[in-house]
DOSE-992083 format. One record per residue: x, y, z of N, C-alpha, C, O in turn; residue in one letter. Coordinates in pm, whole numbers, plus 50000, padded with zeros to 5 digits. Last residue first. Layout:
N
XYZXYZXYZXYZa
...
END
This chain:
349
535435102746635536715107746679537665095846712538815098046752y
533285086146588533765095546480535215099546515536095099546429v
532755073946828533145065446714533805074446606534785070346543d
531895096046978533215089347013533645080846903534845080146879e
529485101846846530565111746847531945104746873532955106946805i
528095078746903528405081046774529575091146746530405090146656k
527885081747187528585069547133529005072146983530105068346942k
526185104047200527645104747250528465093747190529605095847148f
523895092147090524515103947018525975104847068526885106246987t
523285074447280523595069147149524335080447068525255077946990e
522575091347487523695082147509524185076947374525395075147356v
520345103447368521545111747409522745102547414523785105347354i
518565082347350519075089447228520285097947253521145099347167e
518105077247611518795066947534519345073147410520445069947366v
516795100547687518065096847756518825087547676520045088747667i
514345097347541515335108047516516725105747568517725108547501q
513665063647439513635074247532514665084947500515715082247441l
512375056247109513395055147215513315067047308512985078247270k
508825053047063510095056447019511125054647134510725051747247k
506575050647216506985039147135508305040647069508885030847022k
506235075547325506765064147408507165051847332507975043847378f
505075088347109506295093147167506995082247252508215080547247t
502665075347069503685072746974505035078347022506065073346977e
501325085447301501685071547295502755068547193503655060547219e
501095112347212501895108447335502215094147330503365090747356i
499375108846991500805113446973501665110247094502815106147080q
497095100547120497705090847021499165095846993500075087646974a
496495123047276496825110647342497535100747247498455093647287r
497995152147134496855143047151497395130247226498595127647234t
499645180747252499695167447182498485159847220497995161347332k
499995203947402499455205047257499475191747185499315191647063g
502455190847602501635202747576501195203147426502045202747337r
504265171547666502925167447630502045178247586500955175447535t
507725164447638506695174447641505325169047595505265162447491e
509045135947832508835143347703507725153647724506895152247814s
511445130948060510075133548044509905141847917510485152547897l
514345127948086513435115848063512025119148023511405110947955a
515535153648117516065143948029515125132847984515085128747868v
514085169548300514595175648180514965164748073514715166647954m
513615150948503512505156048432512955161448302512325158748199v
516205148748601515515136648548514385140748462514185134748356f
516845173648689517545168948568516855156648506516875154248385f
514985173748907514925184148801515565179248672514985180248564t
515835152749071514645152749006514415161548891513765158048792g
518305163549150518305151149072516985150049001516965146848882i
517415185749299518295188049181518275175749084518235177048962i
516035172049499515255181849417516125184149289515555184449179s
518035157849616517055150349562516245159749455515885155449345i
519465179449735520135170449626519115163649547519225163149425i
517645189449918518165198549810518645190049698518325192349581c
517255168850093516075173450017516585181749897516015181049788y
519955168150192519325156550122518195160650041518115156449925f
520125192550316520965190250206520435178650116520445178949992y
518335187350518517885197850423518785196550304518315199050193f
519775167450667518415165050613518005174350503517405170150405t
522175180650737522205170150629520865166150574520745162050459a
521185196950940521665202350807521725192550701521385195450587n
520365178851140519435188851079519915193050945519165193050847r
520695146451223521525157551165520605167251081520155163950971n
518835134251389520175129351381521095140351328522155142951385q
516465148651374517085147151501518535143051499519355146851583t
515895145951103516275159651154516805159151292517545168251330v
515465118651086516495124751021516865138351070518045141851076m
513155114351252514455107451285515545114451211516585116451274v
511195131651134511615133651271512995126351309513815131551384p
511145120250857511645133350883512045135051036513155139651063y
510035094150822511465095250836511915109350879513005110450935l
507345099950774507765091950899509165093450926509555094151042q
507445111950529506965119250634507305113250777507505120250877i
508515091150366509355103050394508825111750508509605118250577i
506445071150388507765067950427508545080950457509185081950562i
504145084450274504165078150412505555076850471505815080750585c
505085088450012504715100050104504735095950251505245102950339n
505455063849919506595073149924506265083750027507055087350114y
502745056649913503615049449996504845057450017505295057850132s
501735074149733501245075949871502225068149963502505072350076n
502805063849506503215077849541502835079649687503575086349759a
501735037849492503165039049509503515052349562504365053549650i
498935045849451499415037349561500865038049591501235038649708t
499235058649203498755065649323499155059149449499655065449543t
500105037849048500965049049065500575056849185501425061149262t
497815020449054499185015349096500025027649132500615027849240l
495875037048929495695032349073497055027949134497385031249248s
496975040348672496705051048757496605047748905497165054448992g
497025013348572498225020948597498095033248686498975036148767l
494235007448574495164999748653496435007648687496865008748801i
493095028448424492465024148543493465016748641493525019148761n
494645030748184494865040648289494135036748425494555041548530i
494565014647965495255008548088495295018648202495885015748306y
493345028447760492975015247781493475009247916492865000147972k
494605053347756493205052647811492785038547842492015036147935t
497965053447858496925050547759495565048847822495445043247931p
499405080448064498965066148052497895064647939497025073347925y
499835108248052500825098247999500315084347978500735077347886l
497505121048157498075124748024498995113447967498925110047849e
496775113648408495755113648305496295116448163495595114348064g
499165118648530498695105148535497585103948419497545093948346i
499765145248534500315137448421499835123448418500035116448318m
498815155148772498055158548653498465149548536497645146448449s
500775146348941499485141948969498665143048838497945133948798w
503085160948861502965145948853501645140848861501345131148791p
502225189148911502385183448768502355167648767501675161748683v
502205196249168500965194449104501175186648976500355178248939m
504955197649276503715194049369502555189849283501905180049320l
506775204749092506955191949162505695187749234505405175849251f
505675230049007506055218948913506105205348976505555195648923g
505255245249230504165241949147504465230249057503605221749032f
506725255249438506745240149419505615236549327505045225749341s
508815276349550507965275649440507895261649400508805256149338g
508815287749902509205278049795508255278549676507065280949693f
509935299850208509185302350084509715293849972510915292949950g
510085301950548510205292150434509285297250316508065298550328i
511965320950747510695320250690510885311750560511745314650477t
513995305651010513795314550888512355313250846511605305250903i
514905287351205514765301751236514695310851111515245321851107d
515115260751195516085268051120515975282551134516835289851085i
513105253251388514425247351391515485255151317516615256251364r
510875268051324511445269151466512885264151461513765270051523t
510465259351072510695272951092511335275051216512265283051225i
509845231551113510905235551031511325250451062512525253051076m
507455233251256508665227051313509885231451239510885234951302d
505815244851066506115251651187507325246251248508195253951291v
505745223150869506315237650835506635244450958507725250150962a
505355196050823506025200050944506585214750929507695217950971y
503675192150605503285186350728504015191450854503505191550966a
504885207850406503545209550434503185203950577502485210450655i
507485196150422507265210350449505815213350483505535220650578i
506865170950330507425172050457507285186450509506995188550626v
506135175350073505095171950168505525172050309504695172950400y
508785181949975507625191249958506605187750063506205196650139l
511105165349974510605171650098509395181350094509055187950192g
511905149749779512455162849779511965171449901512375182849922s
510525126449787511655126849872512475140149858513555141649914f
508405131649619508115129049758509365131249844509305136649955q
509685136649366508775146649426508675144549573508825154149649q
511165113949322511875125649344510945136549415511355143849506w
508875096049292509865093049398510755106349426511035109349542l
507555108049081506915108349215507885104449325507745108849439f
509365100148879509075114748908508385116149039508665125949107y
509165072548894510405078648935510295093648972510895098949065l
506625070948800506855066148934508165071148988508315073649107n
506955080548538506095088448632506305083948770506185092348860l
508735061648426509025076548425508165083348534508685091248613i
507365037348450508675039048516508935053848531509335058248639v
505065043748289504985039048425506195041048503506125046048616f
506055050848042505375061448131505285057748269505375065948360p
507155024047982507905036647992507265047648069507905053448156k
505105005047991506155004548093506955017048089507445020748196w
503355014547778502845011247916503955012248020503815018948122v
504515018547536503615028947586502985026247713502155034147760e
505844993947513506665005847549505765017347590506185025447672p
504764964647655504434974747562505194987847603505134991847719l
505044946947859506184948347775505944960047664506874964047593l
502554945447981503594952448059504834954947970505614964047999t
501264929847785500864943947811501914951547878502184963047842t
502414905547809502504912147679502204926447699502834934847636r
501564898948073502974899348038503234908047908504144916347903q
498754898448033499344908048132500864909648100501374920848101i
498584876647859498154889147821498664900647903498984911347850r
499574856148027500294859547904499894873147855500754880847812k
497544855748220498924859148268499734863048141500514872548148l
495434847548060495294860748131496824865648170497214877248153k
496244821947991496034831747887495974846147948496454855747886n
496194810248255497394811648177497304822648065498184831048050r
493354812448305494354819848390495714821148321496324831748326m
492404794348107492044808348108493034816948181493494827148131n
493564771148196493854776048061493664790848053494494798648007c
492214768548435493684769648442494124775348304495004783848301s
489524765948331489914776148427491414778848425491844790448415l
489664743348180489374756548110489794768248201490314778448158s
489974724748376491044726648279490864740248202491834747048168s
487544726048511488804731048578489914732348478490764741048498g
484984739048274485644728948354486914734548415487354745548382k
482214760948266483514757648222484194747948324483964748848445r
479764771648323479864757348290481234753248239481364742848174g
479354797048414479214795248265479404780648227479224777248110r
480114793848670478714796148646478444794148494477354789748457a
482864792948642482154780448691480694781648656480064771848616i
483314819648578483734809148483482974796348516482494789548425l
482444831648816481784835348689482134824548592481214820248523r
484324822049002482934818849011482094820948883481194813248850w
486664833248908486524818948900485024815048915484554805848849n
486164860148965486364855848824486244840848808485764836148705n
486004858649247484824862749167484924858349023483954853548964q
488624851349313487494842749347486224845249259485534836249210a
490044873349228490304861349166489164851849187488754844949094v
488934892149409488854894849265489094881449182488424878949082f
489664882349652488204883149610488094885349460487164880349397g
492404885949644491824871749654490424871749615489974862349550l
492424913849640493024906649536492454892249530492074887349424c
491174919349887490584924649767491054916749648490254913149562y
492934908550067491634902050064490854906849932490024899549877v
495134925450020495214911150004493854904649984493654896449894v
494134950850104494514948949963494624933549929494244929449819l
493724945450379492574949950291492914946750146492114940950074v
496394941050453495424930950473494144933250388493574923850333g
497494965650407498034953950327496894942550335496554936050236i
496264981150598496014983450458496434972150370495794969350268s
497464969650818495994968250806495564970650661494694963850606l
500084976750783499674962750774498254960550760497814950850698s
499785004950824500224999350697499904985050679499484981050570t
499015004951088498055010050990498515004950858497665000550780n
501334994051224500094986351213499064991651113498304983751058p
503285015651200503285004651111502054995151108501764989051005t
503245036351386502335037651266502355025251172501565024351079t
505035029451577503605029151617502655031651498501445029451507t
507405032751440507065019851473505475019051506504765009751468i
507715061751412507595052451292506985039451325506115034751251i
507855070251674506855076451588506695067351466505555065551422e
509965054551793508585052751828507615058251733506585051851709r
512605058151758511885051551646510385050951671509615047351582w
513545069651981513795076751857513085070751750512915077451648s
512905049752180512295062952180512445070452047511495077052005p
512245017352053513245026852092512635040752080511935043651983i
509394997052175510095006152070511205014152138511155017252256s
507704984852344509024978752319509904987152232511094984252219i
505555002452370506284998752488507674993252454508674996252520e
504575003352110504975015552171505815013252293506725021052321a
503774976552075504814982251988505414994652045506624996852032l
501674975352262502804967152280504034972152192505174971652238y
499814993352161500374996152295501724987652311502724992452364i
499254980251913499804993851914500504997552055501575003652061e
498084956252015499234956551927499974970251930501194970851948n
495854964952163496924958052226498224957752146499314958852202s
494404976551945494824984452056495994978352131496984985052160s
493994954851769494614966251724495194974651843496344979051838s
492524935951933493914932551885494664945051841495854946251870f
490214950151977490974944452086492404941852049493354945052121q
489224955151727489814967051795490604961951917491554968451959l
488684926151661489224936551573489984947251651491214948251643f
487384905551785488824908351827489444919451746490634922151762k
484884906551660485014908451811486374911551863486564918551962e
485324899251399485114913951431485194916251580485544927351622g
485684872151403486724880251351486554894951390487534902051411t
483194864551528484454861051598485564870151541486334875651620l
481414872651327481334878951464482584876251530483104885551591a
482014854751127482154868851107482224876551237483024885851253r
481214830151252482544832551213482944847551188484044851951223g
478454836651272479204833851396480714835451367481424841451447i
477704837851005477654850551090478434848251219479034857751271f
478074812050917478824822550856478864835450942479864842550950l
476214798551076477664795451093478524806351031479574809751085q
473904809950967474234811851104475734809351135476384816851207i
473844801350696473994816050729474464817450869475364825350893v
475794770750642474544778550656474894792950697476034796150728n
478274761050620477284754050537475884760750558474904756650497y
481644771250638480224774550662479294767250561479484767450440s
484344770550634483624757350636482154759350654481454749750684s
485234796850643485694788350527484804775650520484544770650411a
484074805750888483714811450767483994802350642483164800450553i
485504788951071484044788751062483554795050925482684789450859l
488084798551014487844784350989486334782950972485874776750876i
487904825751098488114822550954487874807950916487504805050803w
487444821351384486494828351301486674825051149485694821751081g
489744807751461488384800851465487354807351383486504800951320l
491594828351408491724816151349490354808151340489934803151236s
490654849051586490664850851436490794838151360490174836751254f
491114835751828489754839151789489714841751636488804837051568n
493894833551822493114821451837491704824451784491154816751705i
494504861151830494934852951713494174839451713493854834651605g
493464869152081492894874651959493314865951832492514864051740c
495244854952246493874851952247493134856952119492324849852059v
497564868552171497514853852150496034850352143495594843752049i
497004894952262497214892052112497124877552074496684874051964m
496924890852533495734896052461495874892752308494934888252242t
499604883052589498454873752611497204877552528496554869252465c
500804906952519501094894852449499994884352476499544877652383r
499854924052724499594926452585499704914252495498854911552410r
498394910553027499444913852945499034915652797498044910052750g
496254907353187497104895953174498314898153083499144889253064y
494804929453155495454927853295496344915753287497164913953377n
493724927152906494874935652925495634933753053496844935853064m
491384912852945492554905652897493824913452914494894907752935t
489584932853051489994921053124491324915053081492224912453160i
489404952452856489684956352991490154944253078491014945653166f
488554937452635489954942052639490354947352783491524946652821c
485864934652656486794922652696488234927252708489034921452782l
485164959752544484914957152682485714944852735486174945052850l
486084954852279486574966452355486384963652500487334965052577c
484434933552198485884931852209486534943152291487484940552365g
481964946152192482154935352286483624933552306484064932052420i
482444963251978482024969052112482304959252222482804962752329i
482724945851769483904953351814483554958951954484434959052040q
480214937051707480974928351790482344935451834482984930851928t
479524958251536478684955051654479604947751755479754951851870i
481264956051318481234968651399480544966551532480934972551631s
480584931551223481934933551267481974945251358482624944951463v
478004934451140478234925451253479614927651309479824925851429i
477554948150898477704955951030478064947751147478414953451250s
477324928650699478344939350691478694945650826479844948050863v
475204913350797476534906850759477684916650754478804913850795f
473234931450812473724925450931475084918950904475994919450988l
472744936850534473214948250633473804943150760474724949150815p
471944910350451473104917250395473594928250496474754928250535v
469574901150549470814896550610472054903650564473094903050630e
467554913150408467574916950549468944912150608469434918150704m
467924903350151468084917250171468184921450318468794931650351e
469714871650198468564879950153468874894150186469934897150241n
472454852350090471984861350187470804869250120470884872950003l
473224818450044472694830449981472084840150095471314835750181t
475444792949996474874801050099474454814350031475274820649965i
476454783049762475534774449837474794782149953473714778349998s
476624807449494477044802149625475994793349686474794795549668s
475394819449275476754812149256477164805049385478074796849378m
473284835649277472994821749290474304813049269474234800949248n
474184863749504473874857449374473634842649397473744837349508s
475214871949739473814877549704473494872549568472484877249515t
477634861449766476624856349862475234861449822474214856049866l
479064875149565478884860549555477744855749639476954847249596i
479064902349658478544898449523478324883949504477424880449428p
480294897949914478934901049894478374898249758477304892249745l
483004895349918482254883849915480744885849892480034876449855v
484274920549918484594911749806483644898849802483504892449698v
483104933350155483154939950017483314929649904482574929949805s
483794916350357482374917850320482244924250180481374920650100s
486674919250387486044906750349484644908450296484324902250195y
487924941550490487664941450351486814929050297486344928750184g
488144936250763487514948350722487024946650574485894949950540m
489634912450773488274912750829487434924450782486224923350764a
491974921550665491304911650597489824912050641488904912050559a
492894938650875492504944350745491694935250657490834939850582g
493234919251075492244930051092491794936250959490614938650932t
495394903550959494044898650989492954908151006491844905950958n
497594920450979496944918650846495534912150859494634915050781i
498594916651230497774928151206497044927651074495994933951059q
500444897551200499114893251257498144905151239496934902951232t
502464912951092501924901551013500594897351067499694893850990l
503044929851297502394934551180501884924551096500884926851028n
504354912251485503134919851523502384924751404501154924051404c
506474904751331505554894751370504244901451409503164896951371i
507894928851289507344921451174506284912051213505284910851143i
508474935251563507624944751479507004937751365505814939451337i
510184914351634508964916251696507904924951624506704922351626h
512294920151460511564907651447510254908451509509264904151451l
513184944651550512684944351417511814931451395510804931551325l
514104936851799513054946051790512394945151660511164944751654l
516204918951727515084913451800513794923351787512664918951767f
517874938351609517354928251529516154921151599515184917851531l
518444954351830517764960951721517094950151636515944951651594v
519804936251984518604942452040517774948351928516544947651930e
522054931551825521204920551852519924926051907518904920051874r
523264957151828522754952251703521724940551725520714939551656r
523934958552097523044967952044522384962751916521164963551897v
525684937252118524524936452195523494946552139522304943352132n
527844946551954527074934051924525824933351988524874928951924l
528584969552096528024970551966527254958551925526154959651870r
529664956752319528504965452343527804968252199526574969052190l
531814943752212530724935752273529454943752285528344938752267y
533334965452134532794956152040531694947752085530754944852012m
END
């Protein structure tokens, strides 16, 4: 009992360290994506600081330039430990973002940008080494890939913040007051809420994302990524007909979603599907090591569930126009109709 308690405590501490390391890794993603979202503002008349044509390339590339300095400094700081290196990088990131936020001229902006870039690779390398050193051997493949996920989250966060900032700048440029801004945001949120409740929006979104869930967890992409390993483990030749599960969900993004909302819904679905893909590919080495047969039974069961799901929930789109497909989703789902039919039969008897 005491041994089990110690093991659980060690695992919890390990998870805590992983979360903390990856939260700080978000900084690197934010530094990467920052130039993309802020350039439209800095190159217009909406900002007190304006970059000219010569300064724009330097603003974008200064992160890459200062990364070289950070790599050289990494040789020194690593001698004092990975944790020490990450603390120094965290302080540098904080100073850099403070300088950027409080910039009143181009020079101060560039110094802040240089500070965030200088610790970019230095932090990434020390973070990955630290995670590899503290991880459990059976988890190492998964743990050492988590910084890439955090980096992507950092890029996504700064893109979202940049989108909001650009919209606010446009409204300010049109001379609207703060009350108009908040009113406009409320109206936007109401429109988003109304849109998500439309049956032709939420129904295909739920159906298609569940379709991708079954597709990814059925092991199709695992077979592609680990085919040789699978053959050596089970000592057979793998042959599979995966045309339906492999290609159809991707092609249906353009069919099921309304043209008006396909830009947002298509991007969200692609992001979710790739997240599933990342998870299942990272889980395979752990699953097959723990229980080889159970792993393949799991893929088999998911494939069967996915097949029944497609049969029941997914409507036929062949030969239909987009308007007809939208009308199909405005009706009740096929699975709901089946349940109601059974209820009617029960009531009769």
